[in-house]
ZADO-1210 file (C-alpha; in nm, 4 decimals, padded with zeros to 6 digits):
<atoms>
<atom x="00.0000" y="00.0000" z="00.0000" code="UNK" pos="1"/>
<atom x="00.1267" y="00.3435" z="-00.0801" code="UNK" pos="2"/>
<atom x="00.1214" y="00.6278" z="00.1659" code="UNK" pos="3"/>
<atom x="00.2794" y="00.9625" z="00.0833" code="UNK" pos="4"/>
<atom x="00.3524" y="01.2478" z="00.3151" code="UNK" pos="5"/>
<atom x="00.4690" y="01.5520" z="00.1244" code="UNK" pos="6"/>
<atom x="00.5993" y="01.8772" z="00.2657" code="UNK" pos="7"/>
<atom x="00.7859" y="02.1715" z="00.1239" code="UNK" pos="8"/>
<atom x="01.1592" y="02.1210" z="00.1890" code="UNK" pos="9"/>
<atom x="01.2098" y="02.4785" z="00.3068" code="UNK" pos="10"/>
<atom x="00.9271" y="02.4406" z="00.5588" code="UNK" pos="11"/>
<atom x="01.0527" y="02.0959" z="00.6649" code="UNK" pos="12"/>
<atom x="01.4014" y="02.2315" z="00.7270" code="UNK" pos="13"/>
<atom x="01.2593" y="02.5146" z="00.9360" code="UNK" pos="14"/>
<atom x="01.0603" y="02.2831" z="01.1657" code="UNK" pos="15"/>
<atom x="01.1592" y="02.2183" z="01.5227" code="UNK" pos="16"/>
<atom x="01.2970" y="01.8619" z="01.5540" code="UNK" pos="17"/>
<atom x="01.0092" y="01.7638" z="01.7854" code="UNK" pos="18"/>
<atom x="00.7604" y="01.8449" z="01.5068" code="UNK" pos="19"/>
<atom x="00.9650" y="01.6529" z="01.2510" code="UNK" pos="20"/>
<atom x="00.9646" y="01.3553" z="01.4884" code="UNK" pos="21"/>
<atom x="00.5878" y="01.3837" z="01.5399" code="UNK" pos="22"/>
<atom x="00.5226" y="01.3998" z="01.1646" code="UNK" pos="23"/>
<atom x="00.7517" y="01.1035" z="01.1000" code="UNK" pos="24"/>
<atom x="00.5810" y="00.9036" z="01.3763" code="UNK" pos="25"/>
<atom x="00.2335" y="00.9867" z="01.2435" code="UNK" pos="26"/>
<atom x="00.3377" y="00.8915" z="00.8888" code="UNK" pos="27"/>
<atom x="00.4811" y="00.5618" z="01.0108" code="UNK" pos="28"/>
<atom x="00.1618" y="00.4827" z="01.2025" code="UNK" pos="29"/>
<atom x="-00.0521" y="00.5766" z="00.9016" code="UNK" pos="30"/>
<atom x="00.1577" y="00.3520" z="00.6789" code="UNK" pos="31"/>
<atom x="00.1123" y="00.0564" z="00.9154" code="UNK" pos="32"/>
<atom x="-00.2611" y="00.1235" z="00.9453" code="UNK" pos="33"/>
<atom x="-00.3020" y="00.1328" z="00.5660" code="UNK" pos="34"/>
<atom x="-00.0913" y="-00.1809" z="00.5237" code="UNK" pos="35"/>
<atom x="-00.3082" y="-00.3627" z="00.7778" code="UNK" pos="36"/>
<atom x="-00.6235" y="-00.2492" z="00.5949" code="UNK" pos="37"/>
<atom x="-00.4798" y="-00.3620" z="00.2624" code="UNK" pos="38"/>
<atom x="-00.3825" y="-00.7063" z="00.3956" code="UNK" pos="39"/>
<atom x="-00.7269" y="-00.7567" z="00.5513" code="UNK" pos="40"/>
<atom x="-00.8996" y="-00.6507" z="00.2295" code="UNK" pos="41"/>
<atom x="-00.6773" y="-00.8791" z="00.0237" code="UNK" pos="42"/>
<atom x="-00.7671" y="-01.1782" z="00.2452" code="UNK" pos="43"/>
<atom x="-01.1341" y="-01.0858" z="00.2195" code="UNK" pos="44"/>
<atom x="-01.1097" y="-01.0591" z="-00.1592" code="UNK" pos="45"/>
<atom x="-00.9401" y="-01.3991" z="-00.1849" code="UNK" pos="46"/>
<atom x="-01.2188" y="-01.5546" z="00.0243" code="UNK" pos="47"/>
<atom x="-01.4770" y="-01.3944" z="-00.2057" code="UNK" pos="48"/>
<atom x="-01.3042" y="-01.5345" z="-00.5137" code="UNK" pos="49"/>
<atom x="-01.2718" y="-01.8806" z="-00.3595" code="UNK" pos="50"/>
<atom x="-01.6392" y="-01.8786" z="-00.2637" code="UNK" pos="51"/>
<atom x="-01.7601" y="-01.7424" z="-00.5984" code="UNK" pos="52"/>
<atom x="-01.5417" y="-01.9695" z="-00.8092" code="UNK" pos="53"/>
<atom x="-01.4886" y="-02.2971" z="-00.6204" code="UNK" pos="54"/>
<atom x="-01.3135" y="-02.4598" z="-00.9196" code="UNK" pos="55"/>
<atom x="-01.0530" y="-02.1826" z="-00.9303" code="UNK" pos="56"/>
<atom x="-00.7249" y="-02.2651" z="-00.7600" code="UNK" pos="57"/>
<atom x="-00.5256" y="-01.9806" z="-00.6092" code="UNK" pos="58"/>
<atom x="-00.1582" y="-02.0568" z="-00.5679" code="UNK" pos="59"/>
<atom x="00.0458" y="-01.8613" z="-00.3160" code="UNK" pos="60"/>
<atom x="00.4146" y="-01.8811" z="-00.3927" code="UNK" pos="61"/>
<atom x="00.6711" y="-01.9499" z="-00.1230" code="UNK" pos="62"/>
<atom x="00.9650" y="-01.7130" z="-00.0847" code="UNK" pos="63"/>
<atom x="01.1815" y="-01.9692" z="-00.2624" code="UNK" pos="64"/>
<atom x="00.9364" y="-01.9924" z="-00.5540" code="UNK" pos="65"/>
<atom x="00.9250" y="-01.6131" z="-00.5775" code="UNK" pos="66"/>
<atom x="01.3048" y="-01.6051" z="-00.5903" code="UNK" pos="67"/>
<atom x="01.3031" y="-01.8495" z="-00.8831" code="UNK" pos="68"/>
<atom x="01.0335" y="-01.6427" z="-01.0556" code="UNK" pos="69"/>
<atom x="01.2420" y="-01.3261" z="-01.0144" code="UNK" pos="70"/>
<atom x="01.5509" y="-01.5021" z="-01.1452" code="UNK" pos="71"/>
<atom x="01.3665" y="-01.6334" z="-01.4519" code="UNK" pos="72"/>
<atom x="01.2146" y="-01.2898" z="-01.5160" code="UNK" pos="73"/>
<atom x="01.5713" y="-01.1542" z="-01.5501" code="UNK" pos="74"/>
<atom x="01.4792" y="-00.8151" z="-01.4095" code="UNK" pos="75"/>
<atom x="01.8421" y="-00.7005" z="-01.4268" code="UNK" pos="76"/>
<atom x="01.8282" y="-00.7207" z="-01.8072" code="UNK" pos="77"/>
<atom x="01.4956" y="-00.5370" z="-01.8155" code="UNK" pos="78"/>
<atom x="01.6324" y="-00.2602" z="-01.5949" code="UNK" pos="79"/>
<atom x="01.9440" y="-00.2329" z="-01.8114" code="UNK" pos="80"/>
<atom x="01.7426" y="-00.2166" z="-02.1334" code="UNK" pos="81"/>
<atom x="01.4407" y="-00.0089" z="-02.0325" code="UNK" pos="82"/>
<atom x="01.4710" y="00.1634" z="-01.6976" code="UNK" pos="83"/>
<atom x="01.8345" y="00.2696" z="-01.6711" code="UNK" pos="84"/>
<atom x="01.8453" y="00.4583" z="-02.0042" code="UNK" pos="85"/>
<atom x="01.5221" y="00.6426" z="-01.9221" code="UNK" pos="86"/>
<atom x="01.6394" y="00.7302" z="-01.5719" code="UNK" pos="87"/>
<atom x="01.9809" y="00.8408" z="-01.6979" code="UNK" pos="88"/>
<atom x="01.8117" y="01.0654" z="-01.9542" code="UNK" pos="89"/>
<atom x="01.6003" y="01.2348" z="-01.6884" code="UNK" pos="90"/>
<atom x="01.8514" y="01.2310" z="-01.3990" code="UNK" pos="91"/>
<atom x="02.1933" y="01.2246" z="-01.5670" code="UNK" pos="92"/>
<atom x="02.4874" y="01.1093" z="-01.3590" code="UNK" pos="93"/>
<atom x="02.2770" y="01.0395" z="-01.0485" code="UNK" pos="94"/>
<atom x="02.2683" y="00.6571" z="-01.0757" code="UNK" pos="95"/>
<atom x="01.8950" y="00.6597" z="-01.0121" code="UNK" pos="96"/>
<atom x="01.8539" y="00.3002" z="-01.1326" code="UNK" pos="97"/>
<atom x="02.1007" y="00.1786" z="-00.8707" code="UNK" pos="98"/>
<atom x="01.9359" y="00.3911" z="-00.6013" code="UNK" pos="99"/>
<atom x="01.5889" y="00.2627" z="-00.6869" code="UNK" pos="100"/>
<atom x="01.7030" y="-00.1005" z="-00.6972" code="UNK" pos="101"/>
<atom x="01.8772" y="-00.0577" z="-00.3611" code="UNK" pos="102"/>
<atom x="01.5575" y="00.0858" z="-00.2142" code="UNK" pos="103"/>
<atom x="01.3492" y="-00.1975" z="-00.3600" code="UNK" pos="104"/>
<atom x="01.5932" y="-00.4513" z="-00.2118" code="UNK" pos="105"/>
<atom x="01.5635" y="-00.2804" z="00.1280" code="UNK" pos="106"/>
<atom x="01.1831" y="-00.2904" z="00.1096" code="UNK" pos="107"/>
<atom x="01.1931" y="-00.6598" z="00.0141" code="UNK" pos="108"/>
<atom x="01.4262" y="-00.7350" z="00.3053" code="UNK" pos="109"/>
<atom x="01.2047" y="-00.5404" z="00.5457" code="UNK" pos="110"/>
<atom x="00.8966" y="-00.7308" z="00.4262" code="UNK" pos="111"/>
<atom x="01.0765" y="-01.0640" z="00.4597" code="UNK" pos="112"/>
<atom x="01.1902" y="-00.9771" z="00.8124" code="UNK" pos="113"/>
<atom x="00.8350" y="-00.8809" z="00.9041" code="UNK" pos="114"/>
<atom x="00.7088" y="-01.2243" z="00.7928" code="UNK" pos="115"/>
<atom x="00.9459" y="-01.4036" z="01.0289" code="UNK" pos="116"/>
</atoms>
């Protein structure tokens, strides 16, 4: 689930640290709340599908199966061919592709840690 908190950088930099902390805490709580809502709705939707279409089989991949799927998808080649050139054109010299992939890896690791 996506949750954005946007604030003007000049205003953010002028805020007292206690207000920055409060905003960050509220954003973190809102993110968790929305994630919980999303997960509950997803489970509810799956139950609805299973009830409405009893012959339909829903397969939930294990982490290992997802890893194989990612490997077979060869996302590195897709990034190199499609994403990196576009990002370099719009943000030259900033290695945005690497930054985005690093952030995606961090999110994946955080999600995996949360499951355990």
